[in-house]
VOGU-3710 file (C-alpha; in Angstrom, 3 decimals, decimal comma):
1> xxxxxxxxxx> -22,213/-14,897/-83,183  -25,647/-13,250/-83,363  -25,936/-14,669/-86,872  -25,290/-18,212/-85,615  -27,601/-17,734/-82,659  -30,526/-16,629/-84,807  -29,951/-19,374/-87,394  -30,011/-22,145/-84,785  -32,768/-20,682/-82,613  -35,146/-20,023/-85,524
11> xxxxxxxxxx> -33,952/-22,467/-88,203  -37,205/-22,413/-90,201  -36,795/-18,671/-90,803  -33,253/-18,932/-92,188  -31,924/-20,367/-95,444  -28,476/-18,838/-95,974  -26,102/-18,123/-93,093  -22,977/-16,003/-93,598  -20,694/-15,969/-90,519  -17,926/-13,393/-90,977
21> xxxxxxxxxx> -14,660/-13,995/-89,089  -16,319/-15,550/-86,050  -16,512/-18,744/-84,002  -18,991/-21,273/-82,651  -18,018/-20,344/-79,100  -16,140/-17,841/-76,957  -12,525/-19,001/-76,988  -10,037/-18,881/-74,118  -8,340/-15,932/-75,825  -11,644/-14,043/-75,975
31> xxxxxxxxxx> -12,225/-14,688/-72,287  -8,772/-13,380/-71,390  -9,078/-10,233/-73,521  -12,598/-9,461/-72,353  -11,737/-10,081/-68,712  -8,833/-7,625/-69,023  -11,227/-5,019/-70,413  -13,802/-5,623/-67,702  -11,112/-5,361/-65,022  -9,810/-2,106/-66,522
41> xxxxxxxxxx> -13,244/-0,463/-66,320  -14,228/-1,842/-62,911  -10,863/-0,771/-61,452  -11,295/2,855/-62,488  -11,912/4,865/-59,273  -14,595/6,861/-61,104  -16,605/3,756/-62,015  -18,382/3,542/-58,631  -19,928/0,179/-59,367  -21,543/1,554/-62,509
51> xxxxxxxxxx> -23,256/4,481/-60,761  -21,122/7,236/-62,264  -23,868/9,208/-64,037  -23,944/12,782/-62,848  -20,264/12,646/-61,908  -16,904/11,924/-63,471  -16,980/9,197/-66,108  -14,507/6,273/-65,852  -12,614/7,498/-68,909  -9,269/5,945/-67,963
61> xxxxxxxxxx> -10,678/2,478/-67,498  -12,817/2,653/-70,633  -9,916/4,026/-72,662  -7,656/1,219/-71,497  -10,346/-1,338/-72,298  -10,567/0,035/-75,821  -6,791/-0,199/-76,264  -6,814/-3,813/-75,092  -9,501/-4,636/-77,645  -8,154/-2,532/-80,493
71> xxxxxxxxxx> -5,005/-4,595/-80,898  -7,141/-7,600/-81,865  -9,264/-5,781/-84,450  -6,583/-4,604/-86,867  -3,279/-6,158/-87,846  0,080/-4,925/-86,616  0,909/-3,784/-90,149  -2,251/-1,677/-90,260  -1,514/-0,109/-86,878  2,016/0,732/-87,996
81> xxxxxxxxxx> 0,684/2,319/-91,171  -1,889/4,363/-89,282  0,514/5,595/-86,616  1,941/9,009/-87,430  5,683/9,505/-87,659  5,579/11,860/-84,680  5,386/10,997/-80,996  2,625/12,893/-79,193  2,404/12,558/-75,416  -0,253/14,616/-73,584
91> xxxxxxxxxx> 1,052/16,439/-70,550  -1,564/14,914/-68,244  -0,581/11,248/-68,713  2,476/9,141/-67,903  4,409/11,477/-65,636  7,303/9,040/-65,265  7,282/7,225/-68,593  8,227/9,014/-71,785  6,771/7,725/-75,033  9,440/6,248/-77,289
101> xxxxxxxxxx> 7,486/5,167/-80,377  4,604/6,565/-82,488  2,580/3,392/-81,903  2,160/4,421/-78,256  0,670/7,745/-79,292  -1,584/5,933/-81,762  -2,921/3,517/-79,147  -3,528/6,273/-76,605  -5,378/8,244/-79,275  -7,611/5,232/-80,025
111> xxxxxxxxxx> -8,511/4,889/-76,369  -9,014/8,612/-75,789  -11,279/9,261/-78,767  -13,403/6,213/-77,944  -14,524/7,412/-74,511  -16,276/10,445/-75,984  -18,755/8,268/-77,894  -19,302/5,181/-75,740  -20,660/4,343/-72,305  -18,705/2,149/-69,877
121> xxxxxxxxxx> -21,732/0,203/-68,603  -22,778/-0,548/-72,179  -19,250/-1,719/-72,919  -19,376/-4,086/-69,942  -22,714/-5,539/-71,048  -21,313/-6,244/-74,507  -18,244/-7,951/-73,034  -20,471/-10,018/-70,756  -22,775/-11,044/-73,615  -19,738/-12,159/-75,603
131> xxxxxxxxxx> -18,372/-14,212/-72,708  -21,736/-15,841/-71,997  -22,298/-16,790/-75,656  -23,053/-20,527/-75,680  -25,016/-21,952/-78,603  -25,367/-25,396/-77,054  -26,541/-24,179/-73,662  -29,053/-21,723/-75,123  -30,562/-24,466/-77,280  -30,437/-27,116/-74,526
141> xxxxxxxxxx> -28,358/-29,382/-76,761  -25,569/-31,716/-75,709  -23,591/-31,514/-78,957  -23,427/-29,650/-82,251  -24,992/-32,499/-84,220  -28,174/-32,118/-82,168  -27,985/-28,330/-82,424  -27,772/-28,315/-86,214  -30,184/-31,186/-86,886  -33,112/-28,759/-87,536
151> xxxxxxxxxx> -30,835/-26,742/-89,852  -30,312/-29,368/-92,558  -31,894/-27,090/-95,181  -29,536/-24,184/-94,414  -26,407/-23,263/-96,358  -23,398/-21,617/-94,706  -20,945/-19,266/-96,409  -18,084/-18,987/-93,896  -15,482/-16,231/-94,186  -12,009/-16,167/-92,627
161> xxxxxxxxxx> -9,410/-13,389/-92,641  -5,888/-14,792/-92,793  -4,469/-11,989/-90,588  -7,270/-12,138/-87,994  -5,997/-12,334/-84,398  -9,429/-11,833/-82,804  -11,083/-14,884/-84,349  -8,203/-16,948/-85,685  -8,871/-18,741/-89,009  -8,706/-22,148/-87,320
171> xxxxxxxxxx> -11,963/-21,227/-85,570  -13,721/-21,070/-88,913  -12,043/-24,305/-90,011  -13,505/-25,959/-86,935  -16,898/-24,461/-87,748  -16,793/-25,818/-91,306  -15,810/-29,299/-90,092  -18,543/-29,266/-87,451  -21,149/-28,308/-90,044  -19,921/-31,049/-92,379
181> xxxxxxxxxx> -20,208/-33,663/-89,611  -23,739/-32,374/-88,973  -24,713/-32,791/-92,625  -24,929/-29,052/-93,314  -23,889/-27,680/-96,706  -21,146/-25,078/-96,255  -18,476/-23,152/-98,119  -15,383/-21,634/-96,577  -13,529/-18,685/-98,115  -10,341/-17,108/-96,719
191> xxxxxxxxxx> -9,779/-13,410/-97,381  -6,143/-12,438/-97,776  -5,673/-9,043/-96,164  -3,202/-7,129/-94,004  -5,997/-5,355/-92,115  -6,771/-8,109/-89,606  -10,210/-8,838/-88,167  -11,699/-5,584/-89,443  -10,883/-6,468/-93,048  -14,498/-7,480/-93,631
201> xxxxxxxxxx> -15,473/-3,906/-92,702  -12,581/-2,071/-94,337  -12,323/-4,046/-97,575  -15,864/-5,095/-98,544  -14,797/-5,574/-102,157  -12,996/-8,754/-101,069  -16,290/-10,253/-99,896  -18,677/-8,843/-102,473  -18,333/-11,435/-105,275  -18,674/-14,343/-102,838
211> xxxxxxxxx> -21,634/-12,749/-101,079  -23,350/-12,024/-104,364  -22,808/-15,547/-105,655  -24,053/-17,110/-102,413  -27,221/-15,026/-102,357  -28,111/-14,961/-106,050  -27,169/-18,432/-107,300  -28,279/-21,968/-106,427  -25,815/-24,045/-104,456
//
């Protein structure tokens, strides 16, 4: 999204644009997921309206927010593979509910380890920036044709991940069609991976030949 924002805000400074598993806008699914995360943090009794420095950190709310997000970043197959065969339930959580599957221990671990390296207020600002992302509004344009009219010289290499449930592949299809209607040269490649949205981080070898070709060869 930052890539698209920079390319349309400063078109003369950009020639090749490579959006990886993203969208032209914040979808309804994004808004739901991010709102759940925001609610989790703000509902933590230790959050105190964001003024928790010097006291207890809102670790429960931030951990839950991370778990909500994590399920959209990797595929179910990847989570199953990463989950250990054992069920580990800390004694200080879930007094009435007993874990019944390793995936529960895995998700709790993801949330717990995250809170030691991230700040809740920062997390909220990132969620808010994502939800307020609006290319058309920022550019003062009424439609995408007007937005991309100064970008006619640019070339877009769009990547999809077939198992992505954070930015579904149809979002990139829509992007490619929008660019075509706007007279922008674009290519669209789908990566086949079981690792979900994070495949572009976890399996860079799948992108490398297409990236190299896009950057080193004429279109």
